[in-house]
C-alpha positions in Angstrom: 4.2 14.7 4.4 3.3 17.8 6.4 5.8 18.8 9.0 6.5 22.0 10.8 9.8 21.3 11.8 13.1 18.6 11.6 14.0 18.3 15.2 16.8 16.0 17.0 16.5 15.0 20.5 19.2 15.9 22.8 17.7 13.9 25.6 16.7 10.7 26.6 13.5 10.5 27.3 11.1 7.6 29.0 7.0 8.4 28.6 5.1 8.5 31.3 1.9 8.3 29.7 0.5 5.5 26.5 0.3 9.2 23.8 4.2 9.6 24.5 7.4 8.5 22.7 10.4 7.4 24.0 13.2 9.2 22.9 17.0 8.5 22.4 19.5 11.2 22.5 20.3 11.6 18.6 16.6 10.4 17.4 15.3 12.3 14.1 11.8 13.7 14.5 9.4 15.4 12.1 7.4 17.5 14.5 3.6 17.6 12.9 1.9 20.1 15.5 3.6 22.4 17.9 1.1 25.6 18.5 -1.9 23.5 20.7 0.5 23.3 23.5 4.0 24.9 23.3 5.0 22.4 26.2 4.2 18.9 24.2 4.3 18.7 20.2 3.0 16.1 18.0 6.1 14.3 16.0 6.6 11.3 14.6 9.8 9.8 14.9 12.2 7.4 12.8 11.9 3.8 14.0 15.0 1.6 14.5 13.5 -0.9 12.2 13.9 0.8 8.9 10.5 -0.6 7.3 8.4 -0.4 10.9 5.2 2.0 10.7 6.6 5.3 12.2 6.1 6.2 15.5 3.8 9.0 16.6 2.8 10.9 19.5 3.7 13.9 22.2 7.2 14.4 23.2 8.2 17.4 25.7 9.5 20.4 23.6 12.4 21.0 25.8 13.9 18.0 25.1 14.7 19.0 21.2 16.0 21.6 18.9 15.7 22.2 15.3 18.0 20.0 13.2 20.6 21.8 11.2 20.0 21.0 7.6 23.1 19.8 5.5 22.2 22.0 2.7 20.1 25.3 1.9 19.1 25.4 -2.2 16.8 27.0 -4.2 14.8 26.1 -6.8 15.8 26.7 -10.7 12.2 25.8 -11.7 9.2 24.7 -10.5 8.6 20.4 -9.4 5.0 19.1 -9.3 5.0 15.6 -7.0 4.3 12.6 -8.7 4.1 10.5 -5.5 3.3 11.4 -2.0 6.7 10.4 -1.2 7.8 13.9 -3.3 7.7 17.7 -2.5 5.9 20.2 -4.7 7.8 23.4 -4.9 7.8 26.5 -7.2 10.9 28.4 -9.0 13.1 29.8 -6.8 12.1 28.7 -3.6 14.1 28.0 -0.7 14.3 24.3 0.7 16.4 23.0 3.5 18.0 19.7 3.1 18.4 17.0 5.4 19.6 14.2 3.3 21.8 14.2 0.1 22.6 10.4 0.5 21.4 9.7 -3.2 22.7 12.0 -5.9 19.4 11.8 -7.7 17.0 12.4 -4.9 17.3 14.7 -1.9 15.3 15.1 1.4 13.9 18.1 1.8 12.1 20.3 3.7 9.6 23.2 1.9 7.3 25.5 4.0 5.2 22.9 6.0 6.0 19.8 4.4 9.0 17.4 3.6 9.9 15.0 1.0 11.8 14.0 -2.2 13.2 16.6 -4.3 15.4 16.0 -7.8 18.6 17.1 -7.2 18.5 18.6 -10.9 16.0 21.5 -9.9 18.1 22.9 -7.2 21.4 25.0 -6.4 22.7 26.1 -3.3 21.0 29.1 -2.2 23.7 32.3 -2.6 25.4 32.8 0.4 25.4 28.9 1.8 29.3 28.4 1.2 28.0 25.7 -1.1 29.4 26.9 -4.2 27.0 26.5 -7.3 26.7 27.8 -10.8 24.9 30.9 -12.7 21.3 30.0 -13.4 22.2 31.1 -17.5 22.5 27.6 -17.8 18.8 26.6 -16.8 17.4 29.4 -18.2 15.2 27.9 -20.8 13.7 24.3 -19.7 14.6 22.0 -16.6 16.8 19.1 -16.9 15.7 15.5 -17.3 14.1 13.7 -14.3 15.7 11.3 -12.8 13.5 7.7 -13.1 10.7 7.5 -11.1 9.8 4.6 -9.0 6.3 4.3 -10.4 6.3 5.3 -14.0 9.3 4.5 -16.3 10.1 7.0 -19.4 9.5 5.6 -22.4 12.0 5.7 -25.1 14.7 7.4 -22.7 17.8 8.2 -24.4 20.7 6.8 -23.2 23.0 8.1 -20.7 27.0 8.3 -20.9 27.9 10.5 -18.2 25.3 9.6 -15.5 23.6 6.8 -13.9 21.7 4.4 -15.6 17.7 4.5 -15.6 18.2 0.9 -13.3 20.8 2.7 -11.4 18.7 6.2 -10.9 15.5 3.8 -10.0 18.1 1.9 -7.3 19.2 4.7 -6.1 15.9 6.3 -5.4 14.6 2.9 -3.4 17.5 2.7 -1.8 16.8 6.4 0.1 13.1 5.6 -0.1 14.5 2.4 1.9 16.3 5.0 4.3 13.6 6.8 5.2 10.8 4.5 5.6 11.0 5.3 9.5 9.6 8.4 8.6 6.5 7.0 7.6 7.2 7.3 3.3 6.4 4.1 1.6 8.8 1.4 0.8 8.7 1.0 -3.1 6.6 -2.2 -4.4 7.8 -4.3 -6.7 6.7 -5.1 -9.9 4.2 -7.5 -9.8 4.8 -10.7 -11.8 2.4 -11.2 -15.0 -0.3 -13.9 -14.5 -1.3 -15.7 -17.2 -4.8 -15.6 -18.3 -5.2 -19.8 -16.8 -4.8 -18.3 -13.6 -7.2 -15.8 -13.7 -10.8 -15.4 -12.7 -13.3 -14.9 -15.1 -15.0 -11.9 -16.2 -18.9 -11.5 -16.0 -20.0 -13.1 -12.8 -20.3 -11.7 -8.9 -17.8 -11.7 -6.4 -18.4 -11.5 -2.9 -16.1 -10.6 -0.2 -14.8 -13.9 2.0 -12.3 -14.3 4.5 -11.4 -18.3 4.3 -11.4 -20.0 7.8 -8.9 -22.7 8.5 -11.2 -25.4 10.5 -8.3 -26.6 12.4 -6.7 -23.5 13.6 -10.0 -22.1 14.5 -9.1 -18.3 12.5 -9.0 -16.9 9.5 -6.1 -18.4 6.5 -6.7 -15.5 3.8 -9.1 -12.8 2.6 -10.2 -12.6 -1.1 -13.4 -12.5 -3.2 -15.7 -15.8 -4.0 -17.7 -16.1 -7.2 -19.3 -19.3 -8.7 -19.0 -19.4 -12.8 -21.0 -21.0 -15.5 -18.2 -23.4 -15.7 -19.6 -24.8 -12.9 -16.3 -24.1 -10.4 -16.2 -22.3 -7.6 -13.4 -19.1 -7.9 -11.7 -17.1 -5.0 -9.7 -14.7 -6.4 -7.0 -12.3 -4.4 -8.8 -8.8 -5.5 -11.3 -7.3 -8.2 -8.7 -5.5 -9.9 -6.2 -8.4 -10.9 -8.7 -11.6 -10.4 -5.8 -13.6 -9.8 -7.1 -16.8 -8.4 -6.3 -18.1 -5.4 -8.0 -21.4 -5.2 -10.5 -23.4 -7.3 -12.9 -26.0 -7.0 -15.2 -28.2 -9.2 -18.6 -28.9 -8.9 -17.7 -32.2 -9.4 -15.7 -32.1 -6.0 -18.0 -30.6 -4.0 -20.6 -33.1 -2.2 -22.8 -30.6 0.0 -23.0 -27.1 0.2 -24.8 -25.2 3.2 -24.5 -22.1 5.3 -24.2 -21.7 9.1 -25.9 -18.7 10.9 -26.2 -16.5 7.6 -22.8 -15.7 8.4 -20.9 -18.8 7.0 -20.7 -20.5 3.6 -19.3 -24.2 3.9 -18.1 -26.4 1.1 -17.8 -30.4 1.5 -14.9 -31.2 -0.8 -13.9 -34.5 -1.2 -14.6 -35.3 2.8 -13.0 -32.0 3.8 -14.7 -28.7 4.8 -13.7 -25.6 3.2 -15.6 -22.7 5.1 -15.7 -19.0 4.2 -17.2 -16.1 6.2 -19.1 -13.1 4.8 -21.8 -10.7 5.1 -25.4 -12.0 5.5 -26.4 -11.0 2.2 -23.2 -12.4 0.3 -23.5 -16.0 2.1 -27.2 -16.1 1.0 -26.5 -14.7 -2.8 -23.5 -17.4 -2.6 -26.0 -19.8 -1.6 -28.8 -19.0 -3.8 -26.2 -18.8 -6.6 -24.9 -22.6 -5.9 -28.6 -23.5 -5.3 -29.7 -22.3 -9.1 -26.8 -24.2 -10.9 -27.5 -27.8 -8.9 -30.9 -26.7 -10.3 -29.6 -26.4 -13.8 -27.6 -29.7 -13.4 -30.3 -31.1 -12.3 -33.0 -30.4 -15.0 -30.8 -31.6 -17.7 -32.1 -35.4 -16.8 -31.5 -38.4 -15.5 -28.7 -39.2 -18.2 -26.7 -36.5 -16.5 -24.4 -36.6 -13.7 -25.2 -34.8 -10.5 -22.0 -33.2 -10.1 -22.7 -32.5 -6.2 -25.6 -32.5 -3.6 -27.0 -30.8 -0.9 -29.7 -30.6 1.6 -32.5 -29.5 -0.5 -35.1 -28.4 2.2 -32.4 -26.6 3.8 -31.2 -24.8 1.1 -33.9 -24.0 -0.3 -35.7 -22.1 2.4 -32.4 -20.2 3.4 -32.5 -19.3 -0.7 -36.6 -18.4 -0.4 -35.5 -16.1 2.8 -32.6 -14.3 0.6 -35.2 -13.6 -2.2 -37.7 -12.3 0.1 
């Protein structure tokens, strides 16, 4: 994250305009711009609610002073960030550390950026009064990194002298949670595995829709709607996972229509299911439904027609779409 200075509020401040931030003495702020106006700086403030969105705005520069680092360190090795929460720095870089509550990942500033650094990649800077050993022990290769939250280390050896992989991951998540107010991402839990039966089929077109709660007259959920060759209308969560949110067999659909080219309406079991979408997506879905309806009807009088529609209206709409 871009940051020119880590500061602390030394006075309370009540904002006088919408673009200003409210300050409480002791607030920690990340200053992102302090050159355009020497009297008013742009900063991000740590929210009282850890996981709330970070608040950014203008603050009076005279109400801030630079925060004192808890440690000054020097990099034993170069490190390339593997996530937006981390810092990239070269060997011998000098960094200011502001949070060491997690033994594996520290919150630090290097240059004009702040983020997490692996504690094993740094040592106290000479003359900082924090002790530290010789660089000779680290002369050949950097130590193993603590477990990252986004990419597990395969076949990692078992460690007895330090925290386990699970403990290291938990520790990093706790620190990221504590830094949530600065705008760092809250670690995401691993998505549960979904069986194939609960996944939408491949090889069909899906269209972005918003399902509407007719009773409350408001959007209920967003997803992607498709019509399969198995005579089912399927609503999935996203195009990557294709996890099924809802599914309606054609035999359950007694009627389908559109409204003002902006809404697809399915009548299922006497109840309407409404979906808002772009005009071309509504017409494409309607054309697909009409095509399947024609296919079922062409099977012959012995086949059961699973649903019916206003033929004239649907045909006119479908013709307009193709034109």
